[in-house]
Short mmCIF file of the C-alpha atoms (twelve columns), coordinates in Angstrom:
data_MODEL
# 
_entry.id   MODEL 
# 
loop_
_atom_site.group_PDB 
_atom_site.id 
_atom_site.type_symbol 
_atom_site.label_atom_id 
_atom_site.label_alt_id 
_atom_site.label_comp_id 
_atom_site.label_asym_id 
_atom_site.label_seq_id 
_atom_site.Cartn_x 
_atom_site.Cartn_y 
_atom_site.Cartn_z 
_atom_site.pdbx_PDB_model_num 
ATOM 1  C CA . MET A 1  0.000   0.000  0.000  1 
ATOM 2  C CA . PRO A 2  1.429   3.436  -0.906 1 
ATOM 3  C CA . LYS A 3  2.241   6.141  1.608  1 
ATOM 4  C CA . GLN A 4  -0.446  8.593  2.688  1 
ATOM 5  C CA . LYS A 5  0.068   12.086 1.251  1 
ATOM 6  C CA . THR A 6  -0.014  15.261 3.339  1 
ATOM 7  C CA . HIS A 7  -3.094  17.401 2.743  1 
ATOM 8  C CA . ARG A 8  -1.428  20.471 1.200  1 
ATOM 9  C CA . GLY A 9  -4.295  22.858 2.070  1 
ATOM 10 C CA . ALA A 10 -4.058  21.882 5.735  1 
ATOM 11 C CA . ALA A 11 -0.250  22.074 5.686  1 
ATOM 12 C CA . LYS A 12 -0.457  25.743 4.667  1 
ATOM 13 C CA . ARG A 13 -2.948  26.636 7.407  1 
ATOM 14 C CA . PHE A 14 -1.905  24.640 10.472 1 
ATOM 15 C CA . LYS A 15 1.268   23.594 12.256 1 
ATOM 16 C CA . ILE A 16 1.978   21.177 15.071 1 
ATOM 17 C CA . SER A 17 3.691   22.568 18.180 1 
ATOM 18 C CA . ALA A 18 6.522   20.778 19.963 1 
ATOM 19 C CA . GLY A 19 3.986   19.458 22.472 1 
ATOM 20 C CA . GLY A 20 1.808   18.050 19.699 1 
ATOM 21 C CA . LYS A 21 -0.913  20.710 19.740 1 
ATOM 22 C CA . VAL A 22 -2.450  22.098 16.546 1 
ATOM 23 C CA . ILE A 23 -1.728  25.822 16.040 1 
ATOM 24 C CA . ARG A 24 -3.887  27.981 13.774 1 
ATOM 25 C CA . HIS A 25 -4.559  31.639 12.955 1 
ATOM 26 C CA . HIS A 26 -7.875  33.360 13.588 1 
ATOM 27 C CA . SER A 27 -10.278 34.115 10.766 1 
ATOM 28 C CA . MET A 28 -12.077 37.468 10.196 1 
ATOM 29 C CA . HIS A 29 -8.857  39.488 9.941  1 
ATOM 30 C CA . SER A 30 -8.500  40.074 6.211  1 
ATOM 31 C CA . HIS A 31 -11.027 42.783 5.300  1 
ATOM 32 C CA . ILE A 32 -13.893 44.928 6.639  1 
ATOM 33 C CA . LEU A 33 -11.667 45.919 9.554  1 
ATOM 34 C CA . THR A 34 -13.037 49.433 10.066 1 
ATOM 35 C CA . LYS A 35 -16.057 48.252 12.059 1 
ATOM 36 C CA . LYS A 36 -13.969 45.987 14.301 1 
ATOM 37 C CA . THR A 37 -12.490 47.395 17.487 1 
ATOM 38 C CA . THR A 38 -8.735  47.739 17.948 1 
ATOM 39 C CA . LYS A 39 -8.859  45.216 20.789 1 
ATOM 40 C CA . ARG A 40 -10.655 42.677 18.599 1 
ATOM 41 C CA . LYS A 41 -8.184  43.136 15.722 1 
ATOM 42 C CA . ARG A 42 -5.252  42.769 18.112 1 
ATOM 43 C CA . LYS A 43 -6.679  39.492 19.440 1 
ATOM 44 C CA . LEU A 44 -7.223  38.193 15.893 1 
ATOM 45 C CA . ARG A 45 -3.509  38.662 15.107 1 
ATOM 46 C CA . GLN A 46 -2.553  36.047 17.682 1 
ATOM 47 C CA . GLN A 47 -2.341  32.335 17.054 1 
ATOM 48 C CA . THR A 48 -4.571  29.917 18.922 1 
ATOM 49 C CA . VAL A 49 -4.725  26.212 19.728 1 
ATOM 50 C CA . THR A 50 -7.284  23.921 18.090 1 
ATOM 51 C CA . THR A 51 -8.674  21.202 20.354 1 
ATOM 52 C CA . GLY A 52 -10.965 18.209 20.268 1 
ATOM 53 C CA . LYS A 53 -12.085 16.221 17.247 1 
ATOM 54 C CA . MET A 54 -11.069 18.978 14.803 1 
ATOM 55 C CA . ALA A 55 -7.461  18.835 16.066 1 
ATOM 56 C CA . ARG A 56 -7.411  15.056 15.607 1 
ATOM 57 C CA . ASN A 57 -8.707  15.419 12.038 1 
ATOM 58 C CA . ILE A 58 -6.054  18.038 11.215 1 
ATOM 59 C CA . LYS A 59 -3.252  15.898 12.650 1 
ATOM 60 C CA . GLU A 60 -4.419  13.030 10.489 1 
ATOM 61 C CA . MET A 61 -4.331  15.269 7.404  1 
ATOM 62 C CA . LEU A 62 -0.829  16.497 8.215  1 
ATOM 63 C CA . HIS A 63 0.783   13.211 9.212  1 
ATOM 64 C CA . GLY A 64 -1.052  10.994 6.777  1 
# 
């Protein structure tokens, strides 16, 4: 059976931390920023950790 390929779309959007957690960027930070508060935009710049079933699915896509 051939090797499983990495899902290239997921590889561009997520990374795995040293501890094995899935790191992602927030959405809603690309346009229509004038109506969003400075605090909200600042929070959206930060990375966050994905947990639960979604994290397991992403790890499967990345590791194959």
